[in-house]
N, C-alpha and C positions, 0 to 999 in steps of 0.2 A: 172254580176260576172265575174271576170277574170278566165278563164278556167284552168289556171296554179295554181291558189290558192287552197290550200287544207285546211288550217286552220286559216290563219291570225295569230294572236298572243294570241288567247284565246280558251277555250273550246267552248264558244258561237260561235266564228268564224268558228271553225271546224264543228260544228253541222249545222250551217247555210249554209256552203258550201255544205255539204252532202244533205241537204234539197233542196237547189237550183238545184243541178244536178238531183236529183230524180224528181223534178217538171218538169224540162226541158225534161227529158226522157219521162215522161208521156205525154207531149205535142207533142213530135217529133217522138217517136217510134210507128209505126203503129201496133196496137194490132194484126192485121192479120198476121204479120210476126212472132210474138210470138206464135200465135196459129198454124201457119205452122210448127214451130219447135216442138211444143207439138205433133201435128199429126204425124210428121215424126218419132219421138222417140217412141211414143206409138205404132205406126204401126209396127216398126221394133222389138221392145221388145215383143210385143204381138205375133209376128211370130217366136219368139226365135232367132232373128237375133241380132248380137252384136251392142251395142253402144260403140264406142271407144271415149275416151276423152283425150285431151292432152293440155299442156301449159307449160310455163317456169316460174321459180321463184314463185311468189305469185299465178300465174295462174296454176302452177303445183299443188299447194295446193288446189286450187279450183277444179281442175280435180279430185283429190282424194276425195274431199268433195262430189262432184256430184255422183261419182260411189259408194261411201260409202252409200249415201242415197238410191240409187237404188238397190244395192245388198242386203243391210240390210233392213231398212224400213225408211220411212219419217214420216207419220202419221198413216198409216193403217197396220194391219196385212195382209200379202200376201206372195206369193212365191218370192224367190229371182229373180232378173232380171239380164240379161246378159250384165252388164256394166263393161267395162275394162278400167282402167286408164293406159295410155301409159307413164305417167310421174313418175311412182313409183317403177318400177323394177330396183333396183340399179345395179344388175348384167348385165342386158341387156343394160342399159344406159351407164355404164362405159366400158363394153367390146366393144360394137359397136362403141362408140365414140373414144375409144383408137385405135382400129384397123382400123376404117374407117373414120367416121366424125360425129360430133354432129348434123350437118345439116341434116343428113339422119336418125337419130335415131328413129323418129316417123314414117317415111316412111317405114322403115324396119318392124316395129311392125304392121303397117297397112297392109302391105303385108302378114304378118303372120296370123293376126286375122280378117282382113276385109273380107267381102263377099257381093255379090250382095244383095240388100235389106237392108243392114245394114246402120248405120249412123256414121259419124265421126263428133264430136263436137270439134272444135279447139278454144282455148281461147288465145287471144293475144291483149293486150291493144293498141298496135300500129297497129295491123293488118299486120305487116311486118316480123314476126318471120320466119326465113328461114326454120327451121325444121317443123313448122306447115304448111307452104306453100308446102313443099315437100310431107308431108303426104296427103294434099288435092289432089295433083297431082295423087298419087297412088289411093286414094279413088275414084276419078273420073274414073280412068281406070277400077276399080273393079265394077263400077255401084252402088256405095254407095251415099247416100244423104250427103251433106256437110252443116254443120251449123257453122258459125263463130260468136263468141262473142268478140267484139272489142271496141275500142274507136271511136271517131267521124270519120265518113267517111269510116271506115273499112280497110284502107290501101290496100295492094295488095290482101288481102283475099276477099275484096268486090267483085271482078270480078270472084272469084273462088267458091263462096258460093251459094248454093241453097237457103239458108236462112241466111240473115245478121242481127244480133242483135247488132247494134252499139250504144254505149252510147255517147251522145253529149257533150263530154269533151275531153281535151287533158291531164288531170291530172291523172296519173296512179292510185293513191290511190282512187280518186273519182270514176273512171271507175270501179275499183275492187269492191267498195262498192255497186254500182248498179248491177254489175254482180251477186253478192250474191243474191240480191232480184230477179233477173231474173231467176237464176237457181233454187232457192227455189220454185218459182212459177211453173217452168217447172216440177220439181220433184213432186210437189203436184198434178198437173193436170195429169201427166202420171200415177201416182199411183192411182188416182181416177178412171181412165179409166180401169186400169188393175187389181185392187184389187178385 
């Protein structure tokens, strides 16, 4: 499969491309890395430490989705969990970006909300989003665990991540489709441990 192909010219082609990248992910992504992400998030949230999540564009929506599942509920009735989306506060995003730089907008919020023992989950299909990279730099200084969800190879985030969850594709839509599967699994497993 050409990793740049998302759908071909038909619904069948679109679904086949999604299935192919899911299969390739099952074959190449070490389950131990996924379990390490689950452990880090469950440990932090279980100790009432914050999970911070950020991304741009579609990955910003994914960041909102993840925190919505954890603050609210995924499958089980339980207490709300301290998950904060750094991609959704329009006042912070626009004020900081206007006065300073969009490249540092997640770093500033990581400085505000991050703490030792917490987790920063950054989503970037390229692995090279400058604002996510800057947030990882702050998280490292604060003693937080860093988890990156990316495309193939992880880009610059690969070397900055305690846990790298990279989807073996260069197609943004296909990477995002697998990211949904990965973070739904993450939410399910974290909730099962903490419910």
